[in-house]
N, C-alpha and C positions, 0 to 999 in steps of 0.2 A: 565500384570495384567488387568483383565476385571471385569465387574460386577458393580452394583450400590453401592455406599457408601453414608453415610450421611442421614440426616433427609428427610422426604417427601416421597411421593409415588414413585417418579422417582429417587431421590437421585442424586449423581454426578457420571457420568460414566467416568472412567479414560481413556477410549478410545478417549474422546473428549478433553482431556487436552494436550496442546502443550506448547512449550517453545519458547518465542519470540526470533528471531534471533538477534535483535538489543539490547534489554535491559535485556534479560534473564528471564523475568517475566513468570510465568506459568499462562496460561489462557485457557478458554473454547473457542475453535476456532469458535464455532457457534455464540458466542456473541461478536466477534471481530468487531470493527468499521472500520477495514481495508476492504474496499469494494471488492477489487480484490484479495488480498493475505492473506485471513483469516487464512490459514494454516501456514503462515510464520511470520506474525507480529501481535502483540496484539492490535494495534490501528493504525489509519491513521497517527498519529504523528510519530510513529516508522517507518512506511512505508516511509513517506516523508523524515524523518531524515536520513534513511539509503540509499535511492535511490536518494534523492535530488528532488523528485517529487512523486506524486501518479500515479498509472496506470490509475485511473479514470480521472485525469486531462489530462493525455497524450491521452487517447481515445477521449476526448471531445475537444482537441485542434484543432484550425482552422489554416490551412496554411496561411502565410502572403499574402496579396493582391499583385498583380504585381507592383503597385505603390510604396508600402512599400519596396519591394525588390530593385527596381531601386533607390530609395532614399537612401538606406543604403549602396549601392555599392560605393566605392571610385572612383572618376573620375581619369582617367589616362591621363597624359600629352602626347601630340603627339610629337614624336621625329623628 
């Protein structure tokens, strides 16, 4: 089904309506607060809830410094 429906000069185009994979809510993907997965999730909360993280956070994550990696490794006893 295509075409504009509803009030206003533009109305609501049904081609822009998606269903959230996590909560099942119908939403206009152009207005989704999910920065990376607008066509999948209605909001960044659903994205984080389903994946455990947001792709934006993953893209901006910094690798741990060498000192942090060495400190987190358990020491092994010499045999």
